[in-house]
N, C-alpha and C positions, 0 to 999 in steps of 0.2 A: 621784816622791815616795815615801819609805819609809812603811811602816805606822805607825812610831813618830811621824814628823813629822806625818803625816796626823792621827792621834789627838790629838796635842798641839795642833795648829791648831784642831781642832774644840772641844777643851776650852777653850782661850783665847777662841775666838769666842763660845762659849756664856756665858763669864764676862763678856762685854762689853768685852774689851780691844781698843782701837783698833788696836794693832799687828797683831793677828790679822785684823782687818777689812781693813787695808791689804794685808796679804800675801794674803788670800783674793781680793781684787779683782785683784791682780797675776796670780795663778795663773789666774783665770778669764779675764781680759782677753787674756792671751797664750796661752791654751789649753795650759798646761803639764800635765805628767803628773799625773793624778788630778783634773783639774778637773771632769770629768763626775760622778765619785763625790761630790765636794763639793756640787755643785749638786743631785744626787739626794737627798743627806742633808737639805739645807735646803728642798727643794721643799714639804714639808708645812707649813712655817712661813709660806708666802707668803700675802698678802692683807691684812695689817695696815696697811701704809703706803698713804697716798694719794699718787698720782704726778701731779705737775703739770708740764706742759711749758711752757716759755717760748720763744717764737720770734718772729721779726721781722727786719727788714732790719738790716744792720750800722749801728752808731752810734745805735740806738734807745734805748740805755740799759738793756739787758737785765740786765747784770751788777750795775749799781747798784740796779735794781729788785729783783733777786733778793736782794741784801743787805738791803734794806728789808723784804721779805717774810719773810726768815729771822729778822730781829730781832722782827718781830711774832709769828711762831710761837713763838719762844723766850720772849717775854713771857707767852705762854699756857701755858708749861711743856712745849711740844712739842719733841722732838728733830728735827733736820733733816739730811738728806743732800743734798748738791748735786753734781750731775754736770755739769761744764762741758766741753762738747765744743769743742775748739779745732782750728784748722787743723794739719795735719801739718807738722812741721819737715822741710824738704828735706834737712837734713844728718843728723839723728839718727833721723828717723821718729817722733819723739815729739811730744807736744803742745807748743805754743808757750807755754802757761801764761798767756796774757794775761788771761783771765777770772779766774783764781785770784789774780793780782796785784791786780786791782781789788777783790777780796773780802777783802783782808787784815784789814779791821776786825773781821770775825767769825771769822777763821781760828783764833784761840786759844780760842774758846768751846768748852768740853768737850762741849756738847750739839750741836755742829755738826761735820759731816765733809764736807770738800770734796775732790772727786776730779776731776782733769782727764784727759780721754780724747782721744787723737788720732783724727782721722777716718780716717787711713791709706787715703785714696782712696775711702772709702765715700761714696756720694751720699745725698741725702735729709736732710742736715743733722745726722745722728747718726753716732757711731762704730758699727762692726759689733758691738761688745761692750756697747753701752749697755743693752740689755734684760737681759743677764746681770748687769751691775753693779747694775742696779736690784733684781734678785732677791736679790743678796747683801746689799744695804742693807736690803731688806725683811726678810729672814731675821734680820738683826742686831737688829731691833726698832726701826728708825727710824720715827718717826711720819709725817713728810712727806718726800717726795723731790722735789726741784726738778731738772728736766732742762732745761738751757739749751743750745739748739742753736748751731751754729757761726755762724749769721748769714749765710747765702749768698743769701737771698731766697726766691723763689717755689718752689724745689725742696725746701724743708724739710718734707716731708710725712710722713716716718717717725715724727715725734713724735706724730702723730695716732693711730698704732697702738701707741704705747708708754705714753702717759699716760692717766689717767682724765679729767683736765681740761686743756684746752689754752688758754693765754693768748697772744694775738697782740699784740705791742707795736708800736705805730706812733708816728710823730712828725709834726708839721705838715709837715715836708719830704717826707713819704712819697709825695707826688704826688696825682694825680687818683684819689680813692677809688672813683669809679664804675668806672674801668678796673681797679684792683687787685682789686675784688670779683670780677672774672671769673677771677682766678687761683686756683690750688689752695690757695695759702697762706691766702687769706682764707676758703676754704670749711671749713677744719679748726677754726676758732676756736669755743670755747665761751664765751669772754670776750674782749672787746677792751679795750685801754686806749690812750688817746692820751697818751703820755708827753711830758715837756717841755711840759706844757700851759700854761705861762706864756708861751709864744712866740706871736707873731701867727699866726693861721690855725688854732689848735688847736680853737676852738669850732666853726668852720665844718666842719672835718674830722669832728669828732664828730657834728654834726648830719647831715652827708651820709651817714655810715656808718649811723646809726640809721634814717634814712629808707629807704636802699637795702636794709638788712636786713629792714625791714618789708615792702617791696615783694617781696623775694625769697621771704619766708615767706608772703605772701598775707594777713598778719594786720593790718598797720599801717593799711591803707586800707579795711578791711572796713566801717567805719561812716562813711567820708568820702564826700562827693559826688564823682562822677566829673568830672574836668576835665583840661584839658591845661596844659602849661607849669608844672609844680610847681617852685617855687623852693626848692631844697634848702638854701638858706642861712637860711630862715625858721625861727625857734625854735618857732613854733606847730606845724609839721609834726613836729619832733623830739619835742615834748611829747606829741603824740598817739600817736606810735610807742611811747614809753615806757609810756603808759597802757595801750595795747593789749597790749603785751608782758607787763605785770604781770597783766592779767586772764587771759591765756592760758597763764601759766607752769605752771599745774597740768596743762595738756593737752600742751604741748610747750615746749621750751626755746628762747627767743629770746636770742641772745647780747647781754648788756648792753654798752654802750660807756661806759667809765669814763674819768676823767681823773686823771693822776698827774704829780707832779713829783718824780721819784726823788731828785734831787740835794738836795731840801729835805725828803724823806720825807713828801710830801703825797699823800693819796689811798690810802695803804696799807691803812688800816682798811676802806675800802670794797671793796678787792680781796679781803681775807681773808673778808669777809662774802659776797662773790660766790662765792668758792671753796666756802664752806660751803653756800650755797643750791644751787649746781650739784651738789654731791655728794649733797645731800638729794634733789634731783630724780632723779639717777641711781639712787639706791636705791629710791625710791618707784615709779619707772616701770619698773624692771627692766633699765634700760639698762646699769647698772653690771655686772651679771652677763653681759649680752650682750657688752659690750666686753672683759671679762676672758676670757671663753670664746674670743672671736675672737683675742685676744692669744696664748692658749695654742695655738690651732690654727695660727696663723702661725708660732709658735715651732717647732712640730713640722716645718712645711714648710721653714723655714730650716735646721734641723738636718739634715734629709734631703738637701737640696740641697748643703749643705756636705760631708756625708759622701760623697755620690756624686762630687762634684767632686774631693775629695781622693783617693778610691780610684781613680778613673779616671786622673787626670793625674799621679799619683805612681807609676803602674805603668809600668815600663820596657817590658814587652811590648806594652802598649796604645799607647804613644807610637811604638814601632817599627812596629807594624802600620799606624797612621795615616800615618806617613811613607811607607810603601810604597804607599799608595793615592793619594798626591798626584798621581802621573802620570796616573791615570785621571780625576781632577778636572780637571787641566790640559787633557787631550785632549777632555773633554766626554763621555767614556764613562759617567761617574758624576756624580751631583750631591751637594752637601753633605747633602741630606736622605737620600738612599739610603745614603751612607757612615755617617751618624749612626745609621740604623736597624740597619745591619750591626754597627756598633760595640757598640750596646746588646745586640744578640742574642748576640754572642760574649763579652760581659762579665757574663753572668748570675751565674756563680759568684763573680766578683770583687766584684760589687755586693752579693751576699747574704752574702759572707764564707765561702762554702763552697769546699771544694777540688774 
């Protein structure tokens, strides 16, 4: 990227031109020349946007729900950026754009920007460039950033380290909630919603989730007599959990379990209220600062790992040296651990960028 193009992009970006935003994201996503300088320029501007992650199993209605949430934010005068992480096309390496197609109703809104990112083999439900894209949107001045994961199930844990608030979307067909609560996907939720709540089994799933969350947190049954054989389908237990959660919210956050029917735009206002309450809790408790500091720390770790990997495995001499040591590995004279230690020791100048 030439200095002239760089400066023009920065000027158009500061002027709020969407074309500049799209180009900036493309440069950052693909790590084109100058992307580090751009991110460094925008880094002081970060911290304005609230980042909200939407995750859950495929078919839970995340895209439709994201559309409803976006409309609600826009009705409040807020600008919205949506990052829809789609599976990688096996032919082009790009995103399949399925989520973006489902959001066409809001695509023409000037206060909404939708970007599809391909996973490109990245595990954890997010694209490797998702955090950087969030930073670009944040620097652009977007008020709310929605991060919709690819929908691969219980492995989508990266969103917990990327968003301020994480919404886990479930449906009555999600299965046995007691079992799913043991999985990592359920552990990252700040808010649950049972979508497609007009289907049979929705109320039971919601009640089971509330009771199990209360048991896990140790708060739901604090004032209940000890007994065996709790019937998770009873509404009485669920109401007691909600009451206990409301009392303790000032001390700790108990994820609320809401109901939505995204296809009919039902329950969206309650979701928006829950987002605001959770963000208020994060600010009051100091958790917001902790989460964002941890996000910065992990970003540094990611950058270091990426630089080390690139410098080592794009270096011809290093690859030739490793090829020459494979015979020792095959014969058992050396181990992968000893070879790795030798490689790092001989690559000091390469890793530090010194001659």
